Predicted model as a PDB file, atoms N, CA, C, CB and O in Angstrom, pLDDT in the B-factor column:
MODEL        1                                                                  
ATOM      1  N   UNK A   1      84.909  71.427 166.982  1.00 90.00           N  
ATOM      2  CA  UNK A   1      85.352  72.505 166.112  1.00 90.00           C  
ATOM      3  C   UNK A   1      84.124  73.099 165.408  1.00 90.00           C  
ATOM      4  CB  UNK A   1      86.409  71.993 165.073  1.00 90.00           C  
ATOM      5  O   UNK A   1      83.297  72.374 164.854  1.00 90.00           O  
ATOM      6  N   UNK A   2      84.027  74.415 165.443  1.00 92.00           N  
ATOM      7  CA  UNK A   2      82.899  75.099 164.803  1.00 92.00           C  
ATOM      8  C   UNK A   2      83.127  75.203 163.296  1.00 92.00           C  
ATOM      9  CB  UNK A   2      82.696  76.507 165.413  1.00 92.00           C  
ATOM     10  O   UNK A   2      84.259  75.341 162.834  1.00 92.00           O  
ATOM     11  N   UNK A   3      82.035  75.135 162.545  1.00 96.00           N  
ATOM     12  CA  UNK A   3      82.125  75.337 161.103  1.00 96.00           C  
ATOM     13  C   UNK A   3      82.247  76.833 160.811  1.00 96.00           C  
ATOM     14  CB  UNK A   3      80.888  74.731 160.377  1.00 96.00           C  
ATOM     15  O   UNK A   3      82.049  77.663 161.699  1.00 96.00           O  
ATOM     16  N   UNK A   4      82.569  77.166 159.582  1.00 97.00           N  
ATOM     17  CA  UNK A   4      82.659  78.570 159.198  1.00 97.00           C  
ATOM     18  C   UNK A   4      81.313  79.269 159.405  1.00 97.00           C  
ATOM     19  CB  UNK A   4      83.113  78.700 157.731  1.00 97.00           C  
ATOM     20  O   UNK A   4      81.261  80.385 159.921  1.00 97.00           O  
ATOM     21  N   UNK A   5      80.230  78.607 159.000  1.00 97.00           N  
ATOM     22  CA  UNK A   5      78.899  79.212 159.180  1.00 97.00           C  
ATOM     23  C   UNK A   5      78.594  79.436 160.651  1.00 97.00           C  
ATOM     24  CB  UNK A   5      77.814  78.325 158.553  1.00 97.00           C  
ATOM     25  O   UNK A   5      78.026  80.468 161.011  1.00 97.00           O  
ATOM     26  N   UNK A   6      78.957  78.495 161.504  1.00 97.00           N  
ATOM     27  CA  UNK A   6      78.722  78.656 162.939  1.00 97.00           C  
ATOM     28  C   UNK A   6      79.520  79.828 163.504  1.00 97.00           C  
ATOM     29  CB  UNK A   6      79.084  77.368 163.685  1.00 97.00           C  
ATOM     30  O   UNK A   6      79.016  80.581 164.337  1.00 97.00           O  
ATOM     31  N   UNK A   7      80.762  79.981 163.051  1.00 97.00           N  
ATOM     32  CA  UNK A   7      81.571  81.115 163.518  1.00 97.00           C  
ATOM     33  C   UNK A   7      80.972  82.444 163.071  1.00 97.00           C  
ATOM     34  CB  UNK A   7      83.011  80.993 163.002  1.00 97.00           C  
ATOM     35  O   UNK A   7      80.950  83.408 163.836  1.00 97.00           O  
ATOM     36  N   UNK A   8      80.489  82.493 161.839  1.00 98.00           N  
ATOM     37  CA  UNK A   8      79.855  83.722 161.332  1.00 98.00           C  
ATOM     38  C   UNK A   8      78.586  84.025 162.123  1.00 98.00           C  
ATOM     39  CB  UNK A   8      79.526  83.588 159.818  1.00 98.00           C  
ATOM     40  O   UNK A   8      78.359  85.168 162.521  1.00 98.00           O  
ATOM     41  N   UNK A   9      77.761  83.008 162.351  1.00 97.00           N  
ATOM     42  CA  UNK A   9      76.530  83.206 163.121  1.00 97.00           C  
ATOM     43  C   UNK A   9      76.822  83.703 164.528  1.00 97.00           C  
ATOM     44  CB  UNK A   9      75.733  81.909 163.187  1.00 97.00           C  
ATOM     45  O   UNK A   9      76.166  84.629 165.006  1.00 97.00           O  
ATOM     46  N   UNK A  10      77.791  83.104 165.191  1.00 97.00           N  
ATOM     47  CA  UNK A  10      78.157  83.548 166.531  1.00 97.00           C  
ATOM     48  C   UNK A  10      78.621  85.009 166.497  1.00 97.00           C  
ATOM     49  CB  UNK A  10      79.265  82.640 167.119  1.00 97.00           C  
ATOM     50  O   UNK A  10      78.276  85.796 167.379  1.00 97.00           O  
ATOM     51  N   UNK A  11      79.391  85.358 165.493  1.00 97.00           N  
ATOM     52  CA  UNK A  11      79.865  86.736 165.326  1.00 97.00           C  
ATOM     53  C   UNK A  11      78.667  87.694 165.222  1.00 97.00           C  
ATOM     54  CB  UNK A  11      80.772  86.855 164.060  1.00 97.00           C  
ATOM     55  O   UNK A  11      78.640  88.732 165.883  1.00 97.00           O  
ATOM     56  N   UNK A  12      77.684  87.339 164.393  1.00 97.00           N  
ATOM     57  CA  UNK A  12      76.478  88.162 164.246  1.00 97.00           C  
ATOM     58  C   UNK A  12      75.670  88.212 165.542  1.00 97.00           C  
ATOM     59  CB  UNK A  12      75.603  87.623 163.110  1.00 97.00           C  
ATOM     60  O   UNK A  12      75.178  89.271 165.931  1.00 97.00           O  
ATOM     61  N   UNK A  13      75.537  87.081 166.197  1.00 96.00           N  
ATOM     62  CA  UNK A  13      74.737  87.008 167.417  1.00 96.00           C  
ATOM     63  C   UNK A  13      75.343  87.822 168.550  1.00 96.00           C  
ATOM     64  CB  UNK A  13      74.582  85.567 167.852  1.00 96.00           C  
ATOM     65  O   UNK A  13      74.648  88.176 169.503  1.00 96.00           O  
ATOM     66  N   UNK A  14      76.622  88.118 168.454  1.00 96.00           N  
ATOM     67  CA  UNK A  14      77.274  89.003 169.418  1.00 96.00           C  
ATOM     68  C   UNK A  14      77.128  90.469 169.023  1.00 96.00           C  
ATOM     69  CB  UNK A  14      78.750  88.645 169.546  1.00 96.00           C  
ATOM     70  O   UNK A  14      77.744  91.345 169.629  1.00 96.00           O  
ATOM     71  N   UNK A  15      76.315  90.730 168.009  1.00 96.00           N  
ATOM     72  CA  UNK A  15      76.024  92.103 167.605  1.00 96.00           C  
ATOM     73  C   UNK A  15      77.028  92.730 166.654  1.00 96.00           C  
ATOM     74  CB  UNK A  15      75.929  92.942 168.799  1.00 96.00           C  
ATOM     75  O   UNK A  15      77.032  93.947 166.469  1.00 96.00           O  
ATOM     76  N   UNK A  16      77.881  91.909 166.047  1.00 97.00           N  
ATOM     77  CA  UNK A  16      78.922  92.424 165.171  1.00 97.00           C  
ATOM     78  C   UNK A  16      78.514  92.419 163.700  1.00 97.00           C  
ATOM     79  CB  UNK A  16      80.178  91.620 165.350  1.00 97.00           C  
ATOM     80  O   UNK A  16      77.631  91.667 163.288  1.00 97.00           O  
ATOM     81  N   UNK A  17      79.173  93.271 162.921  1.00 97.00           N  
ATOM     82  CA  UNK A  17      79.083  93.254 161.468  1.00 97.00           C  
ATOM     83  C   UNK A  17      80.376  92.630 160.957  1.00 97.00           C  
ATOM     84  CB  UNK A  17      78.856  94.703 160.873  1.00 97.00           C  
ATOM     85  O   UNK A  17      81.312  92.407 161.725  1.00 97.00           O  
ATOM     86  N   UNK A  18      80.424  92.348 159.642  1.00 98.00           N  
ATOM     87  CA  UNK A  18      81.652  91.751 159.101  1.00 98.00           C  
ATOM     88  C   UNK A  18      81.821  92.062 157.623  1.00 98.00           C  
ATOM     89  CB  UNK A  18      81.646  90.238 159.312  1.00 98.00           C  
ATOM     90  O   UNK A  18      80.851  92.123 156.867  1.00 98.00           O  
ATOM     91  N   UNK A  19      83.064  92.257 157.231  1.00 97.00           N  
ATOM     92  CA  UNK A  19      83.450  92.387 155.829  1.00 97.00           C  
ATOM     93  C   UNK A  19      84.294  91.169 155.470  1.00 97.00           C  
ATOM     94  CB  UNK A  19      84.235  93.728 155.565  1.00 97.00           C  
ATOM     95  O   UNK A  19      84.675  90.396 156.349  1.00 97.00           O  
ATOM     96  N   UNK A  20      84.585  90.996 154.193  1.00 95.00           N  
ATOM     97  CA  UNK A  20      85.368  89.829 153.785  1.00 95.00           C  
ATOM     98  C   UNK A  20      86.764  89.835 154.398  1.00 95.00           C  
ATOM     99  CB  UNK A  20      85.473  89.775 152.270  1.00 95.00           C  
ATOM    100  O   UNK A  20      87.274  88.777 154.767  1.00 95.00           O  
ATOM    101  N   UNK A  21      87.388  90.994 154.513  1.00 93.00           N  
ATOM    102  CA  UNK A  21      88.724  91.056 155.115  1.00 93.00           C  
ATOM    103  C   UNK A  21      88.670  90.691 156.600  1.00 93.00           C  
ATOM    104  CB  UNK A  21      89.331  92.464 154.937  1.00 93.00           C  
ATOM    105  O   UNK A  21      89.529  89.960 157.092  1.00 93.00           O  
ATOM    106  N   UNK A  22      87.659  91.198 157.313  1.00 95.00           N  
ATOM    107  CA  UNK A  22      87.500  90.856 158.727  1.00 95.00           C  
ATOM    108  C   UNK A  22      87.214  89.361 158.886  1.00 95.00           C  
ATOM    109  CB  UNK A  22      86.363  91.689 159.362  1.00 95.00           C  
ATOM    110  O   UNK A  22      87.711  88.728 159.818  1.00 95.00           O  
ATOM    111  N   UNK A  23      86.416  88.800 157.978  1.00 97.00           N  
ATOM    112  CA  UNK A  23      86.088  87.373 158.048  1.00 97.00           C  
ATOM    113  C   UNK A  23      87.347  86.529 157.918  1.00 97.00           C  
ATOM    114  CB  UNK A  23      85.078  86.993 156.951  1.00 97.00           C  
ATOM    115  O   UNK A  23      87.506  85.527 158.617  1.00 97.00           O  
ATOM    116  N   UNK A  24      88.227  86.931 157.034  1.00 96.00           N  
ATOM    117  CA  UNK A  24      89.483  86.207 156.856  1.00 96.00           C  
ATOM    118  C   UNK A  24      90.386  86.373 158.077  1.00 96.00           C  
ATOM    119  CB  UNK A  24      90.206  86.694 155.592  1.00 96.00           C  
ATOM    120  O   UNK A  24      90.920  85.396 158.603  1.00 96.00           O  
ATOM    121  N   UNK A  25      90.550  87.618 158.521  1.00 96.00           N  
ATOM    122  CA  UNK A  25      91.448  87.899 159.648  1.00 96.00           C  
ATOM    123  C   UNK A  25      90.957  87.313 160.965  1.00 96.00           C  
ATOM    124  CB  UNK A  25      91.622  89.388 159.802  1.00 96.00           C  
ATOM    125  O   UNK A  25      91.742  86.731 161.714  1.00 96.00           O  
ATOM    126  N   UNK A  26      89.678  87.457 161.252  1.00 96.00           N  
ATOM    127  CA  UNK A  26      89.144  87.080 162.570  1.00 96.00           C  
ATOM    128  C   UNK A  26      88.581  85.669 162.646  1.00 96.00           C  
ATOM    129  CB  UNK A  26      88.077  88.038 162.961  1.00 96.00           C  
ATOM    130  O   UNK A  26      88.668  85.009 163.682  1.00 96.00           O  
ATOM    131  N   UNK A  27      87.995  85.207 161.525  1.00 97.00           N  
ATOM    132  CA  UNK A  27      87.283  83.930 161.571  1.00 97.00           C  
ATOM    133  C   UNK A  27      87.871  82.855 160.670  1.00 97.00           C  
ATOM    134  CB  UNK A  27      85.860  84.144 161.201  1.00 97.00           C  
ATOM    135  O   UNK A  27      87.421  81.709 160.704  1.00 97.00           O  
ATOM    136  N   UNK A  28      88.874  83.206 159.860  1.00 96.00           N  
ATOM    137  CA  UNK A  28      89.466  82.218 158.967  1.00 96.00           C  
ATOM    138  C   UNK A  28      88.575  81.825 157.810  1.00 96.00           C  
ATOM    139  CB  UNK A  28      89.822  81.007 159.733  1.00 96.00           C  
ATOM    140  O   UNK A  28      88.716  80.733 157.260  1.00 96.00           O  
ATOM    141  N   UNK A  29      87.652  82.707 157.430  1.00 97.00           N  
ATOM    142  CA  UNK A  29      86.713  82.444 156.342  1.00 97.00           C  
ATOM    143  C   UNK A  29      87.201  83.168 155.093  1.00 97.00           C  
ATOM    144  CB  UNK A  29      85.267  82.896 156.720  1.00 97.00           C  
ATOM    145  O   UNK A  29      87.354  84.389 155.100  1.00 97.00           O  
ATOM    146  N   UNK A  30      87.446  82.410 154.013  1.00 96.00           N  
ATOM    147  CA  UNK A  30      87.948  83.034 152.791  1.00 96.00           C  
ATOM    148  C   UNK A  30      86.855  83.325 151.768  1.00 96.00           C  
ATOM    149  CB  UNK A  30      88.989  82.153 152.167  1.00 96.00           C  
ATOM    150  O   UNK A  30      87.051  84.165 150.890  1.00 96.00           O  
ATOM    151  N   UNK A  31      85.724  82.661 151.857  1.00 97.00           N  
ATOM    152  CA  UNK A  31      84.626  82.870 150.914  1.00 97.00           C  
ATOM    153  C   UNK A  31      83.384  83.330 151.668  1.00 97.00           C  
ATOM    154  CB  UNK A  31      84.331  81.575 150.115  1.00 97.00           C  
ATOM    155  O   UNK A  31      82.384  82.616 151.746  1.00 97.00           O  
ATOM    156  N   UNK A  32      83.469  84.527 152.217  1.00 98.00           N  
ATOM    157  CA  UNK A  32      82.372  85.042 153.044  1.00 98.00           C  
ATOM    158  C   UNK A  32      81.061  85.115 152.274  1.00 98.00           C  
ATOM    159  CB  UNK A  32      82.725  86.420 153.583  1.00 98.00           C  
ATOM    160  O   UNK A  32      80.024  84.705 152.795  1.00 98.00           O  
ATOM    161  N   UNK A  33      81.080  85.625 151.050  1.00 97.00           N  
ATOM    162  CA  UNK A  33      79.835  85.780 150.279  1.00 97.00           C  
ATOM    163  C   UNK A  33      79.125  84.437 150.094  1.00 97.00           C  
ATOM    164  CB  UNK A  33      80.132  86.410 148.902  1.00 97.00           C  
ATOM    165  O   UNK A  33      77.896  84.374 150.127  1.00 97.00           O  
ATOM    166  N   UNK A  34      79.886  83.382 149.904  1.00 97.00           N  
ATOM    167  CA  UNK A  34      79.298  82.046 149.755  1.00 97.00           C  
ATOM    168  C   UNK A  34      78.644  81.601 151.052  1.00 97.00           C  
ATOM    169  CB  UNK A  34      80.368  81.027 149.325  1.00 97.00           C  
ATOM    170  O   UNK A  34      77.520  81.098 151.040  1.00 97.00           O  
ATOM    171  N   UNK A  35      79.343  81.782 152.184  1.00 98.00           N  
ATOM    172  CA  UNK A  35      78.764  81.394 153.477  1.00 98.00           C  
ATOM    173  C   UNK A  35      77.514  82.231 153.786  1.00 98.00           C  
ATOM    174  CB  UNK A  35      79.812  81.559 154.609  1.00 98.00           C  
ATOM    175  O   UNK A  35      76.537  81.707 154.321  1.00 98.00           O  
ATOM    176  N   UNK A  36      77.541  83.536 153.449  1.00 98.00           N  
ATOM    177  CA  UNK A  36      76.378  84.403 153.660  1.00 98.00           C  
ATOM    178  C   UNK A  36      75.203  83.902 152.824  1.00 98.00           C  
ATOM    179  CB  UNK A  36      76.713  85.879 153.299  1.00 98.00           C  
ATOM    180  O   UNK A  36      74.077  83.837 153.315  1.00 98.00           O  
ATOM    181  N   UNK A  37      75.456  83.550 151.573  1.00 98.00           N  
ATOM    182  CA  UNK A  37      74.412  83.015 150.699  1.00 98.00           C  
ATOM    183  C   UNK A  37      73.792  81.763 151.314  1.00 98.00           C  
ATOM    184  CB  UNK A  37      74.984  82.699 149.300  1.00 98.00           C  
ATOM    185  O   UNK A  37      72.569  81.623 151.342  1.00 98.00           O  
ATOM    186  N   UNK A  38      74.628  80.857 151.803  1.00 98.00           N  
ATOM    187  CA  UNK A  38      74.132  79.627 152.423  1.00 98.00           C  
ATOM    188  C   UNK A  38      73.283  79.934 153.657  1.00 98.00           C  
ATOM    189  CB  UNK A  38      75.305  78.713 152.806  1.00 98.00           C  
ATOM    190  O   UNK A  38      72.227  79.332 153.850  1.00 98.00           O  
ATOM    191  N   UNK A  39      73.737  80.860 154.483  1.00 98.00           N  
ATOM    192  CA  UNK A  39      72.968  81.227 155.677  1.00 98.00           C  
ATOM    193  C   UNK A  39      71.630  81.853 155.309  1.00 98.00           C  
ATOM    194  CB  UNK A  39      73.769  82.193 156.550  1.00 98.00           C  
ATOM    195  O   UNK A  39      70.618  81.574 155.952  1.00 98.00           O  
ATOM    196  N   UNK A  40      71.616  82.691 154.287  1.00 98.00           N  
ATOM    197  CA  UNK A  40      70.353  83.285 153.825  1.00 98.00           C  
ATOM    198  C   UNK A  40      69.399  82.201 153.332  1.00 98.00           C  
ATOM    199  CB  UNK A  40      70.615  84.315 152.701  1.00 98.00           C  
ATOM    200  O   UNK A  40      68.199  82.258 153.600  1.00 98.00           O  
ATOM    201  N   UNK A  41      69.935  81.213 152.611  1.00 98.00           N  
ATOM    202  CA  UNK A  41      69.110  80.105 152.116  1.00 98.00           C  
ATOM    203  C   UNK A  41      68.507  79.312 153.270  1.00 98.00           C  
ATOM    204  CB  UNK A  41      69.942  79.176 151.218  1.00 98.00           C  
ATOM    205  O   UNK A  41      67.444  78.709 153.123  1.00 98.00           O  
ATOM    206  N   UNK A  42      69.183  79.312 154.417  1.00 97.00           N  
ATOM    207  CA  UNK A  42      68.676  78.625 155.609  1.00 97.00           C  
ATOM    208  C   UNK A  42      67.708  79.495 156.398  1.00 97.00           C  
ATOM    209  CB  UNK A  42      69.830  78.202 156.504  1.00 97.00           C  
ATOM    210  O   UNK A  42      67.188  79.063 157.426  1.00 97.00           O  
ATOM    211  N   UNK A  43      67.460  80.718 155.930  1.00 97.00           N  
ATOM    212  CA  UNK A  43      66.457  81.571 156.549  1.00 97.00           C  
ATOM    213  C   UNK A  43      66.973  82.644 157.492  1.00 97.00           C  
ATOM    214  CB  UNK A  43      65.527  80.739 157.275  1.00 97.00           C  
ATOM    215  O   UNK A  43      66.173  83.350 158.106  1.00 97.00           O  
ATOM    216  N   UNK A  44      68.276  82.787 157.625  1.00 97.00           N  
ATOM    217  CA  UNK A  44      68.809  83.821 158.512  1.00 97.00           C  
ATOM    218  C   UNK A  44      68.669  85.199 157.860  1.00 97.00           C  
ATOM    219  CB  UNK A  44      70.294  83.534 158.857  1.00 97.00           C  
ATOM    220  O   UNK A  44      68.984  85.366 156.681  1.00 97.00           O  
ATOM    221  N   UNK A  45      68.190  86.193 158.635  1.00 97.00           N  
ATOM    222  CA  UNK A  45      67.943  87.537 158.094  1.00 97.00           C  
ATOM    223  C   UNK A  45      69.219  88.384 158.017  1.00 97.00           C  
ATOM    224  CB  UNK A  45      66.904  88.257 158.950  1.00 97.00           C  
ATOM    225  O   UNK A  45      69.438  89.274 158.839  1.00 97.00           O  
ATOM    226  N   UNK A  46      70.039  88.094 157.032  1.00 98.00           N  
ATOM    227  CA  UNK A  46      71.309  88.799 156.874  1.00 98.00           C  
ATOM    228  C   UNK A  46      71.178  89.817 155.753  1.00 98.00           C  
ATOM    229  CB  UNK A  46      72.468  87.808 156.582  1.00 98.00           C  
ATOM    230  O   UNK A  46      70.651  89.517 154.682  1.00 98.00           O  
ATOM    231  N   UNK A  47      71.656  91.006 156.011  1.00 98.00           N  
ATOM    232  CA  UNK A  47      71.610  92.088 155.027  1.00 98.00           C  
ATOM    233  C   UNK A  47      73.010  92.653 154.868  1.00 98.00           C  
ATOM    234  CB  UNK A  47      70.604  93.205 155.452  1.00 98.00           C  
ATOM    235  O   UNK A  47      73.931  92.283 155.596  1.00 98.00           O  
ATOM    236  N   UNK A  48      73.158  93.544 153.916  1.00 98.00           N  
ATOM    237  CA  UNK A  48      74.462  94.173 153.713  1.00 98.00           C  
ATOM    238  C   UNK A  48      74.309  95.614 153.275  1.00 98.00           C  
ATOM    239  CB  UNK A  48      75.276  93.399 152.683  1.00 98.00           C  
ATOM    240  O   UNK A  48      73.289  96.010 152.711  1.00 98.00           O  
ATOM    241  N   UNK A  49      75.337  96.382 153.544  1.00 98.00           N  
ATOM    242  CA  UNK A  49      75.478  97.760 153.074  1.00 98.00           C  
ATOM    243  C   UNK A  49      76.809  97.826 152.348  1.00 98.00           C  
ATOM    244  CB  UNK A  49      75.403  98.813 154.262  1.00 98.00           C  
ATOM    245  O   UNK A  49      77.730  97.066 152.650  1.00 98.00           O  
ATOM    246  N   UNK A  50      76.906  98.735 151.393  1.00 97.00           N  
ATOM    247  CA  UNK A  50      78.189  98.979 150.740  1.00 97.00           C  
ATOM    248  C   UNK A  50      78.900 100.083 151.521  1.00 97.00           C  
ATOM    249  CB  UNK A  50      78.004  99.375 149.224  1.00 97.00           C  
ATOM    250  O   UNK A  50      78.302 101.108 151.847  1.00 97.00           O  
ATOM    251  N   UNK A  51      80.171  99.866 151.814  1.00 97.00           N  
ATOM    252  CA  UNK A  51      80.960 100.885 152.508  1.00 97.00           C  
ATOM    253  C   UNK A  51      82.225 101.157 151.698  1.00 97.00           C  
ATOM    254  CB  UNK A  51      81.315 100.432 153.965  1.00 97.00           C  
ATOM    255  O   UNK A  51      82.684 100.301 150.942  1.00 97.00           O  
ATOM    256  N   UNK A  52      82.772 102.332 151.858  1.00 97.00           N  
ATOM    257  CA  UNK A  52      84.010 102.688 151.181  1.00 97.00           C  
ATOM    258  C   UNK A  52      85.187 102.473 152.123  1.00 97.00           C  
ATOM    259  CB  UNK A  52      83.967 104.150 150.686  1.00 97.00           C  
ATOM    260  O   UNK A  52      85.156 102.883 153.283  1.00 97.00           O  
ATOM    261  N   UNK A  53      86.212 101.830 151.610  1.00 94.00           N  
ATOM    262  CA  UNK A  53      87.445 101.590 152.352  1.00 94.00           C  
ATOM    263  C   UNK A  53      88.616 101.904 151.423  1.00 94.00           C  
ATOM    264  CB  UNK A  53      87.518 100.111 152.886  1.00 94.00           C  
ATOM    265  O   UNK A  53      88.433 102.131 150.227  1.00 94.00           O  
ATOM    266  N   UNK A  54      89.802 101.913 151.985  1.00 93.00           N  
ATOM    267  CA  UNK A  54      91.002 102.104 151.188  1.00 93.00           C  
ATOM    268  C   UNK A  54      91.845 100.842 151.238  1.00 93.00           C  
ATOM    269  CB  UNK A  54      91.809 103.321 151.683  1.00 93.00           C  
ATOM    270  O   UNK A  54      92.007 100.239 152.299  1.00 93.00           O  
ATOM    271  N   UNK A  55      92.378 100.447 150.100  1.00 90.00           N  
ATOM    272  CA  UNK A  55      93.237  99.272 150.067  1.00 90.00           C  
ATOM    273  C   UNK A  55      94.670  99.654 150.424  1.00 90.00           C  
ATOM    274  CB  UNK A  55      93.188  98.604 148.682  1.00 90.00           C  
ATOM    275  O   UNK A  55      94.945 100.810 150.743  1.00 90.00           O  
ATOM    276  N   UNK A  56      95.564  98.702 150.372  1.00 91.00           N  
ATOM    277  CA  UNK A  56      96.962  98.951 150.768  1.00 91.00           C  
ATOM    278  C   UNK A  56      97.667  99.964 149.881  1.00 91.00           C  
ATOM    279  CB  UNK A  56      97.737  97.659 150.751  1.00 91.00           C  
ATOM    280  O   UNK A  56      98.716 100.486 150.257  1.00 91.00           O  
ATOM    281  N   UNK A  57      97.107 100.250 148.705  1.00 97.00           N  
ATOM    282  CA  UNK A  57      97.682 101.246 147.791  1.00 97.00           C  
ATOM    283  C   UNK A  57      96.983 102.592 147.915  1.00 97.00           C  
ATOM    284  CB  UNK A  57      97.598 100.754 146.347  1.00 97.00           C  
ATOM    285  O   UNK A  57      97.175 103.491 147.097  1.00 97.00           O  
ATOM    286  N   UNK A  58      96.154 102.710 148.973  1.00 97.00           N  
ATOM    287  CA  UNK A  58      95.386 103.927 149.255  1.00 97.00           C  
ATOM    288  C   UNK A  58      94.395 104.256 148.150  1.00 97.00           C  
ATOM    289  CB  UNK A  58      96.323 105.096 149.457  1.00 97.00           C  
ATOM    290  O   UNK A  58      94.070 105.419 147.913  1.00 97.00           O  
ATOM    291  N   UNK A  59      93.916 103.206 147.475  1.00 97.00           N  
ATOM    292  CA  UNK A  59      92.868 103.364 146.471  1.00 97.00           C  
ATOM    293  C   UNK A  59      91.519 103.147 147.146  1.00 97.00           C  
ATOM    294  CB  UNK A  59      93.068 102.368 145.278  1.00 97.00           C  
ATOM    295  O   UNK A  59      91.365 102.230 147.953  1.00 97.00           O  
ATOM    296  N   UNK A  60      90.557 103.978 146.822  1.00 96.00           N  
ATOM    297  CA  UNK A  60      89.223 103.858 147.401  1.00 96.00           C  
ATOM    298  C   UNK A  60      88.498 102.667 146.761  1.00 96.00           C  
ATOM    299  CB  UNK A  60      88.411 105.176 147.201  1.00 96.00           C  
ATOM    300  O   UNK A  60      88.461 102.529 145.538  1.00 96.00           O  
ATOM    301  N   UNK A  61      87.926 101.814 147.612  1.00 95.00           N  
ATOM    302  CA  UNK A  61      87.217 100.621 147.161  1.00 95.00           C  
ATOM    303  C   UNK A  61      85.876 100.529 147.888  1.00 95.00           C  
ATOM    304  CB  UNK A  61      88.068  99.340 147.407  1.00 95.00           C  
ATOM    305  O   UNK A  61      85.723 101.048 148.994  1.00 95.00           O  
ATOM    306  N   UNK A  62      84.934  99.880 147.271  1.00 96.00           N  
ATOM    307  CA  UNK A  62      83.634  99.639 147.890  1.00 96.00           C  
ATOM    308  C   UNK A  62      83.531  98.158 148.220  1.00 96.00           C  
ATOM    309  CB  UNK A  62      82.462 100.091 146.956  1.00 96.00           C  
ATOM    310  O   UNK A  62      83.780  97.305 147.367  1.00 96.00           O  
ATOM    311  N   UNK A  63      83.161  97.853 149.469  1.00 96.00           N  
ATOM    312  CA  UNK A  63      83.008  96.460 149.897  1.00 96.00           C  
ATOM    313  C   UNK A  63      81.679  96.288 150.618  1.00 96.00           C  
ATOM    314  CB  UNK A  63      84.181  96.029 150.815  1.00 96.00           C  
ATOM    315  O   UNK A  63      81.067  97.260 151.061  1.00 96.00           O  
ATOM    316  N   UNK A  64      81.242  95.037 150.728  1.00 97.00           N  
ATOM    317  CA  UNK A  64      80.008  94.737 151.454  1.00 97.00           C  
ATOM    318  C   UNK A  64      80.314  94.567 152.940  1.00 97.00           C  
ATOM    319  CB  UNK A  64      79.329  93.461 150.887  1.00 97.00           C  
ATOM    320  O   UNK A  64      81.291  93.920 153.317  1.00 97.00           O  
ATOM    321  N   UNK A  65      79.467  95.156 153.770  1.00 98.00           N  
ATOM    322  CA  UNK A  65      79.513  94.946 155.212  1.00 98.00           C  
ATOM    323  C   UNK A  65      78.216  94.232 155.580  1.00 98.00           C  
ATOM    324  CB  UNK A  65      79.686  96.311 156.010  1.00 98.00           C  
ATOM    325  O   UNK A  65      77.132  94.794 155.424  1.00 98.00           O  
ATOM    326  N   UNK A  66      78.322  93.015 156.061  1.00 98.00           N  
ATOM    327  CA  UNK A  66      77.154  92.185 156.371  1.00 98.00           C  
ATOM    328  C   UNK A  66      76.772  92.303 157.844  1.00 98.00           C  
ATOM    329  CB  UNK A  66      77.431  90.715 156.017  1.00 98.00           C  
ATOM    330  O   UNK A  66      77.617  92.521 158.713  1.00 98.00           O  
ATOM    331  N   UNK A  67      75.480  92.155 158.095  1.00 98.00           N  
ATOM    332  CA  UNK A  67      74.965  92.186 159.456  1.00 98.00           C  
ATOM    333  C   UNK A  67      73.662  91.385 159.494  1.00 98.00           C  
ATOM    334  CB  UNK A  67      74.740  93.658 159.944  1.00 98.00           C  
ATOM    335  O   UNK A  67      73.023  91.161 158.466  1.00 98.00           O  
ATOM    336  N   UNK A  68      73.285  90.960 160.697  1.00 97.00           N  
ATOM    337  CA  UNK A  68      72.042  90.232 160.869  1.00 97.00           C  
ATOM    338  C   UNK A  68      70.984  91.172 161.416  1.00 97.00           C  
ATOM    339  CB  UNK A  68      72.233  89.019 161.799  1.00 97.00           C  
ATOM    340  O   UNK A  68      71.216  91.890 162.389  1.00 97.00           O  
ATOM    341  N   UNK A  69      69.840  91.161 160.791  1.00 94.00           N  
ATOM    342  CA  UNK A  69      68.724  92.019 161.186  1.00 94.00           C  
ATOM    343  C   UNK A  69      68.046  91.435 162.420  1.00 94.00           C  
ATOM    344  CB  UNK A  69      67.706  92.176 160.024  1.00 94.00           C  
ATOM    345  O   UNK A  69      67.867  90.221 162.524  1.00 94.00           O  
ATOM    346  N   UNK A  70      67.671  92.305 163.351  1.00 86.00           N  
ATOM    347  CA  UNK A  70      66.918  91.859 164.505  1.00 86.00           C  
ATOM    348  C   UNK A  70      67.758  91.367 165.655  1.00 86.00           C  
ATOM    349  CB  UNK A  70      66.003  90.803 164.105  1.00 86.00           C  
ATOM    350  O   UNK A  70      67.228  90.740 166.573  1.00 86.00           O  
ATOM    351  N   UNK A  71      69.017  91.620 165.641  1.00 69.00           N  
ATOM    352  CA  UNK A  71      69.891  91.200 166.751  1.00 69.00           C  
ATOM    353  C   UNK A  71      69.880  92.260 167.832  1.00 69.00           C  
ATOM    354  CB  UNK A  71      71.344  90.945 166.259  1.00 69.00           C  
ATOM    355  O   UNK A  71      70.548  92.107 168.855  1.00 69.00           O  
TER     356      UNK A  71                                                      
ENDMDL                                                                          
END                                                                             
């Protein structure tokens, strides 16, 4: 069984980006920011951009979209 960090790394290594909602839906990760912090501490070149999305009430929200540099 892969750990949450391993699933996130594999996701990045396949050239994908991820938001917290995608992490929950696709990878079963509920604390994405914590896992990203841990991966950065291990030396992985992960960056983020802020993107605008709409929530279920059609309110505009800003969320982080994470990606790995150099993939």
